[in-house]
C-alpha positions as CSV (number, residue, x, y, z in Angstrom):
1,M,-15.2,-44.9,-55.4
2,L,-16.0,-45.6,-51.8
3,A,-14.4,-49.0,-52.0
4,E,-11.2,-47.5,-53.5
5,A,-11.0,-44.7,-50.9
6,E,-11.7,-46.9,-47.8
7,H,-8.1,-47.8,-46.9
8,L,-6.3,-44.8,-48.4
9,P,-5.0,-42.0,-46.2
10,T,-6.8,-38.7,-46.7
11,T,-4.1,-36.8,-48.5
12,A,-4.1,-34.3,-51.3
13,K,-2.3,-36.8,-53.5
14,N,-4.9,-39.6,-52.9
15,I,-7.8,-37.2,-53.3
16,G,-6.3,-35.9,-56.6
17,K,-5.7,-39.5,-57.8
18,L,-9.3,-40.5,-57.4
19,G,-10.4,-37.1,-58.7
20,D,-8.5,-37.7,-61.9
21,K,-10.1,-41.1,-62.3
22,Y,-13.7,-40.1,-61.5
23,S,-14.2,-36.4,-60.6
24,P,-12.7,-34.0,-58.0
25,E,-16.1,-33.4,-56.4
26,Y,-16.9,-37.1,-56.0
27,S,-13.4,-37.9,-54.7
28,R,-13.7,-35.3,-51.9
29,W,-17.1,-36.8,-51.1
30,A,-15.8,-40.3,-50.9
31,F,-12.9,-39.5,-48.5
32,G,-15.3,-37.3,-46.5
33,Q,-17.7,-40.2,-46.1
34,W,-15.0,-42.5,-44.6
35,E,-14.0,-39.7,-42.2
36,L,-17.7,-39.3,-41.1
37,R,-18.2,-43.1,-41.0
38,R,-15.3,-43.6,-38.6
39,K,-16.7,-40.9,-36.4
40,S,-20.2,-42.3,-36.6
41,V,-19.4,-45.6,-34.8
42,E,-19.7,-43.9,-31.5
43,K,-23.4,-43.4,-32.3
44,F,-24.2,-46.2,-34.7
45,P,-23.0,-49.8,-34.5
46,R,-23.4,-50.1,-38.3
47,G,-22.1,-46.6,-39.0
48,M,-19.4,-47.9,-41.3
49,S,-22.1,-48.9,-43.8
50,M,-24.2,-45.7,-43.5
51,Q,-24.0,-42.4,-45.3
52,F,-23.8,-39.0,-43.6
53,T,-23.3,-35.3,-44.0
54,R,-21.2,-33.5,-41.4
55,A,-24.1,-31.5,-40.0
56,G,-26.4,-34.5,-40.2
57,L,-24.0,-36.6,-38.1
58,E,-23.6,-33.9,-35.6
59,M,-27.3,-33.6,-35.0
60,A,-28.1,-37.3,-35.3
61,T,-29.6,-39.1,-32.3
62,H,-27.5,-41.9,-30.8
63,S,-29.0,-45.2,-31.9
64,R,-29.8,-46.3,-28.3
65,I,-31.6,-43.1,-27.6
66,A,-33.4,-43.2,-31.0
67,A,-34.7,-46.7,-30.0
68,Y,-36.2,-45.2,-26.8
69,H,-37.9,-42.4,-28.9
70,A,-39.4,-45.1,-31.1
71,S,-40.7,-47.0,-28.1
72,L,-42.9,-44.1,-27.2
73,F,-45.1,-44.7,-30.2
74,P,-47.5,-47.7,-30.7
75,V,-46.1,-50.6,-32.7
76,G,-47.5,-50.7,-36.2
77,A,-48.7,-47.1,-36.2
78,E,-47.5,-44.8,-38.9
79,V,-45.2,-42.0,-37.6
80,L,-44.2,-38.8,-39.3
81,D,-40.6,-37.8,-38.6
82,A,-41.0,-34.1,-39.5
83,T,-37.3,-33.3,-39.5
84,C,-35.7,-36.6,-40.4
85,G,-32.1,-35.4,-41.2
86,I,-29.9,-38.3,-42.2
87,G,-32.4,-40.8,-40.7
88,S,-31.2,-41.8,-37.2
89,D,-34.6,-41.6,-35.6
90,L,-36.3,-42.6,-38.8
91,V,-34.5,-45.9,-38.8
92,A,-35.5,-46.6,-35.2
93,L,-39.1,-45.7,-35.9
94,A,-39.1,-47.9,-39.0
95,A,-38.1,-50.9,-36.8
96,R,-41.6,-50.7,-35.2
97,G,-43.8,-49.7,-38.1
98,P,-44.5,-47.4,-41.1
99,V,-42.6,-44.1,-41.3
100,I,-42.6,-41.0,-43.3
101,G,-39.5,-38.8,-43.3
102,V,-39.5,-35.1,-44.2
103,D,-36.6,-32.7,-44.5
104,L,-35.6,-29.6,-46.4
105,E,-32.1,-30.7,-47.2
106,R,-31.9,-32.9,-50.3
107,E,-28.5,-34.4,-49.3
108,H,-29.9,-35.4,-45.9
109,L,-32.9,-37.0,-47.6
110,D,-30.5,-39.0,-49.8
111,C,-28.7,-40.2,-46.7
112,A,-32.0,-41.1,-45.0
113,R,-33.2,-43.2,-47.9
114,F,-29.8,-45.0,-48.1
115,N,-29.7,-45.6,-44.3
116,L,-33.1,-47.1,-44.2
117,T,-32.0,-49.7,-46.8
118,V,-28.8,-50.4,-44.8
119,F,-31.1,-51.7,-42.0
120,G,-33.5,-53.4,-44.4
121,F,-36.4,-51.0,-43.7
122,A,-38.7,-49.2,-46.1
123,G,-40.2,-45.8,-45.6
124,K,-41.5,-42.8,-47.5
125,V,-38.9,-40.0,-47.6
126,A,-39.8,-36.6,-49.2
127,R,-38.5,-33.0,-49.3
128,G,-40.8,-30.6,-47.5
129,D,-41.2,-27.9,-44.9
130,A,-42.0,-29.4,-41.5
131,L,-44.6,-26.9,-40.6
132,E,-46.4,-27.2,-43.9
133,V,-46.4,-31.0,-43.6
134,L,-47.6,-30.9,-40.0
135,A,-50.5,-28.6,-41.0
136,K,-52.0,-31.6,-42.9
137,G,-52.8,-33.3,-39.6
138,W,-51.2,-36.5,-38.2
139,D,-51.9,-39.0,-35.4
140,Y,-48.2,-39.6,-34.5
141,V,-45.3,-37.2,-34.9
142,Y,-41.7,-37.0,-34.0
143,C,-39.8,-33.8,-34.4
144,D,-36.2,-32.8,-33.7
145,P,-35.9,-29.1,-34.6
146,G,-32.5,-27.9,-35.9
147,R,-30.4,-26.4,-33.2
148,R,-27.3,-25.4,-35.2
149,D,-26.7,-22.6,-37.7
150,D,-23.4,-22.6,-39.7
151,S,-22.0,-25.1,-37.1
152,Q,-22.9,-22.8,-34.2
153,R,-25.2,-24.1,-31.5
154,V,-28.5,-22.1,-31.3
155,I,-29.6,-21.1,-27.8
156,N,-32.9,-19.3,-28.4
157,P,-35.7,-21.9,-29.0
158,E,-37.3,-19.4,-31.4
159,D,-34.3,-19.6,-33.6
160,Y,-34.7,-23.4,-33.9
161,L,-35.7,-24.7,-37.3
162,P,-38.7,-24.9,-37.2
163,P,-39.4,-22.7,-34.1
164,V,-40.5,-24.7,-31.1
165,W,-43.8,-22.8,-30.5
166,D,-44.8,-23.3,-34.1
167,V,-44.2,-27.0,-33.9
168,V,-46.2,-27.2,-30.6
169,D,-49.1,-25.3,-32.2
170,S,-49.1,-27.8,-35.1
171,I,-49.2,-31.0,-33.1
172,R,-52.0,-30.2,-30.6
173,G,-54.4,-32.6,-32.3
174,C,-52.0,-35.5,-32.4
175,K,-52.6,-38.7,-30.5
176,K,-48.9,-38.7,-29.5
177,A,-46.2,-36.3,-30.4
178,V,-42.6,-36.1,-29.2
179,I,-40.3,-33.1,-29.6
180,K,-36.6,-33.4,-28.9
181,L,-35.1,-30.2,-27.4
182,S,-31.9,-29.1,-25.6
183,P,-31.8,-29.9,-21.9
184,M,-30.2,-26.5,-21.4
185,L,-33.5,-24.7,-22.0
186,R,-35.0,-23.1,-18.9
187,D,-37.6,-24.9,-16.8
188,E,-40.0,-22.0,-17.3
189,F,-39.9,-22.3,-21.1
190,L,-40.2,-26.1,-21.1
191,Q,-43.2,-26.0,-18.7
192,S,-44.9,-23.3,-20.8
193,L,-45.1,-25.7,-23.7
194,G,-47.7,-27.8,-21.8
195,G,-46.5,-31.4,-22.3
196,D,-44.7,-33.9,-20.1
197,I,-40.9,-33.4,-19.8
198,E,-38.3,-36.2,-19.8
199,F,-34.6,-35.5,-19.4
200,V,-32.7,-38.4,-21.0
201,S,-29.5,-39.8,-19.6
202,Y,-27.0,-41.9,-21.7
203,G,-23.3,-42.4,-20.8
204,R,-23.8,-40.4,-17.6
205,E,-24.7,-37.3,-19.7
206,C,-28.0,-35.5,-19.9
207,R,-28.4,-35.7,-23.6
208,E,-31.8,-34.1,-24.3
209,A,-35.1,-32.9,-23.1
210,L,-38.1,-34.6,-24.6
211,M,-41.5,-32.9,-24.7
212,I,-44.3,-35.5,-24.9
213,F,-47.8,-34.5,-25.9
214,P,-50.5,-34.7,-24.8
215,G,-49.3,-34.4,-21.2
216,G,-50.0,-32.8,-17.9
217,G,-46.6,-31.3,-17.1
218,Q,-45.1,-34.4,-15.4
219,V,-41.3,-34.1,-15.1
220,A,-39.0,-37.2,-15.1
221,A,-35.5,-38.4,-15.8
222,V,-35.0,-41.5,-18.0
223,H,-31.9,-43.7,-17.8
224,I,-31.4,-45.4,-21.2
225,E,-29.0,-48.1,-20.2
226,S,-31.1,-49.5,-17.3
227,G,-34.5,-48.4,-18.5
228,E,-35.2,-46.7,-15.1
229,R,-37.4,-43.7,-14.8
230,A,-37.4,-41.2,-11.9
231,L,-40.1,-38.6,-11.3
232,A,-39.3,-35.2,-10.0
233,T,-39.0,-35.4,-6.2
234,P,-37.7,-32.6,-3.9
235,L,-34.9,-33.3,-1.4
236,P,-36.0,-33.9,2.2
237,R,-33.2,-31.7,3.5
238,N,-29.6,-30.5,2.9
239,D,-26.8,-31.4,5.4
240,E,-23.7,-29.2,5.7
241,E,-21.4,-32.3,5.9
242,P,-21.6,-35.7,4.3
243,S,-22.1,-38.7,6.5
244,G,-20.7,-42.3,5.8
245,Y,-21.2,-42.2,2.0
246,L,-21.3,-39.5,-0.7
247,F,-23.1,-40.1,-4.0
248,E,-22.7,-38.2,-7.2
249,A,-26.0,-38.0,-9.1
250,D,-26.5,-38.5,-12.8
251,P,-26.9,-35.1,-14.6
252,A,-30.3,-36.0,-15.9
253,L,-31.5,-36.8,-12.4
254,I,-30.3,-33.4,-11.3
255,R,-31.9,-31.7,-14.3
256,A,-35.2,-33.3,-13.6
257,H,-35.1,-32.1,-10.0
258,A,-35.5,-35.8,-8.9
259,L,-32.7,-36.0,-6.3
260,G,-35.2,-36.8,-3.6
261,I,-36.2,-40.2,-4.9
262,F,-33.6,-41.9,-2.6
263,G,-34.7,-40.1,0.6
264,M,-31.1,-39.0,1.2
265,A,-30.0,-35.5,2.1
266,G,-28.3,-33.2,-0.3
267,V,-24.7,-32.0,0.6
268,G,-24.5,-28.3,1.2
269,D,-25.6,-26.2,-1.8
270,S,-24.0,-28.6,-4.3
271,N,-27.1,-29.5,-6.2
272,G,-25.9,-32.9,-7.2
273,Y,-24.2,-34.6,-4.2
274,L,-26.2,-36.8,-1.9
275,T,-25.2,-38.4,1.4
276,G,-26.3,-41.2,3.7
277,D,-25.1,-43.7,6.3
278,K,-26.0,-46.7,4.1
279,W,-24.6,-47.8,0.7
280,V,-27.1,-47.4,-2.1
281,E,-26.7,-49.2,-5.4
282,S,-28.3,-47.4,-8.4
283,P,-27.5,-46.6,-12.0
284,W,-28.3,-43.0,-11.1
285,L,-25.5,-42.8,-8.6
286,R,-21.7,-43.0,-8.4
287,G,-20.7,-43.7,-4.8
288,Y,-17.8,-42.8,-2.5
289,E,-16.8,-43.7,1.0
290,V,-16.3,-40.5,3.1
291,L,-12.8,-40.5,4.8
292,W,-12.7,-36.9,6.1
293,C,-14.6,-33.7,5.8
294,G,-14.1,-30.1,7.0
295,P,-13.7,-26.6,5.7
296,W,-11.7,-26.0,2.6
297,R,-8.3,-25.0,4.1
298,I,-5.2,-26.2,2.4
299,R,-3.4,-26.8,5.6
300,M,-6.2,-28.8,7.1
301,V,-6.6,-31.0,4.0
302,K,-2.8,-31.7,3.9
303,E,-2.9,-32.7,7.5
304,A,-5.7,-35.1,6.9
305,L,-3.8,-36.5,3.9
306,L,-0.7,-37.0,5.9
307,E,-2.5,-38.7,8.8
308,G,-4.3,-41.1,6.4
309,N,-1.4,-41.7,4.1
310,W,-3.4,-40.5,1.2
311,R,-2.8,-38.5,-2.0
312,V,-5.3,-36.6,-4.1
313,D,-5.5,-37.9,-7.6
314,A,-8.6,-36.1,-8.7
315,V,-10.7,-33.1,-7.6
316,K,-14.5,-33.0,-8.0
317,K,-16.5,-29.9,-7.5
318,R,-20.0,-28.5,-7.8
319,G,-20.9,-24.9,-7.4
320,V,-17.5,-23.5,-6.7
321,Q,-15.2,-21.5,-8.9
322,I,-11.9,-23.4,-8.3
323,E,-9.5,-24.8,-10.9
324,P,-8.9,-28.5,-10.1
325,T,-5.3,-28.7,-11.5
326,T,-4.4,-25.7,-9.2
327,V,-5.9,-27.5,-6.2
328,I,-4.0,-30.7,-6.8
329,R,-0.7,-28.8,-6.9
330,Q,-1.7,-27.0,-3.7
331,V,-2.3,-30.2,-1.7
332,E,0.4,-32.4,-3.4
333,L,2.4,-34.4,-0.9
334,G,3.9,-37.3,-2.9
335,G,3.0,-40.9,-2.1
336,G,0.1,-42.5,-0.4
337,R,-3.2,-44.2,-1.4
338,P,-5.2,-42.4,-4.1
339,V,-8.3,-40.5,-2.9
340,Q,-10.6,-37.8,-4.4
341,L,-11.1,-34.3,-3.0
342,V,-14.7,-33.0,-3.2
343,L,-15.4,-29.3,-3.0
344,Y,-18.9,-27.8,-2.6
345,P,-20.5,-24.6,-1.3
346,V,-22.4,-24.0,1.9
347,G,-23.7,-20.5,1.7
348,Q,-20.6,-18.3,1.4
349,K,-18.3,-21.0,2.6
350,V,-16.5,-23.7,0.6
351,C,-16.3,-27.1,2.3
352,A,-14.2,-30.1,1.5
353,A,-14.3,-33.9,1.8
354,L,-11.8,-36.6,1.1
355,V,-13.5,-39.7,-0.4
356,R,-12.7,-43.1,-1.9
357,R,-14.5,-44.3,-5.0
358,I,-16.5,-47.6,-4.6
359,D,-16.9,-49.5,-7.8
């Protein structure tokens, strides 16, 4: 049925045709699988051969990030994936050693079993409650508590499934345990859990917060593409205006409070822009040459644009409540070389800079 549905448009007629031949339920499943498979290739290079549920794909870890999770455990050691879902992390863990996957959803378990075989791996997969299984005691544990309820994102960590504190209490005797959480959780809550904290960057997004046990509370950012790791480091100072170059920091670097690793100053109260007189090459940074800076006054910005024969093709902002599309209309002049307008706060003031991206 999957083979027959692969190249057919998802229409009521085609679904009904296969439904008459097999069954309506299976026909809807087959067309749904191809829809999910096409979406999955953003996360999984072999997604067109895997099986998914809609909720499972939404929660699934990107394959590159899952490989990093797996690297945190010893090669050859058995790891329990206490909330395996459709098996994204389970597959990565199985690439380095024996795995046991547990989940409450039978359909997720069916997908996890199937997806292990797609990659040529074996593993034990069983239905069970994560907390009950964790209570049996394990040396190595990975857990990704559910953060969605009826397609709505759950904000309160005590509403996670299973609740975060219950998981932490269950893994205290482990040799190594990793819990994947939302990076939006407050610092105070993450620190209260007692492990090391890693904020994970992929595709210039802060994708997750990893709690690693046992740990002493170290905070770091991890850049998946480059493998670089940055420890939390305070900024040496904040300058009101940028100097020769302005740098836009990776969101995970910001979230880990690691902006001070370069020794550069912050820009105003932006919490994310750095500045220096020397060019810095780093996967953590996106750099710009500073062409002009001053207070955010439409007249002054337009005068600078006219003098430099520039036009604003993008507006970047941090910490200011200004609509970029409105700003572009306000400073629109017509022709000229494209530049970017950067807006950031300094106390109660809003300051501006015209910059040129350096690739």
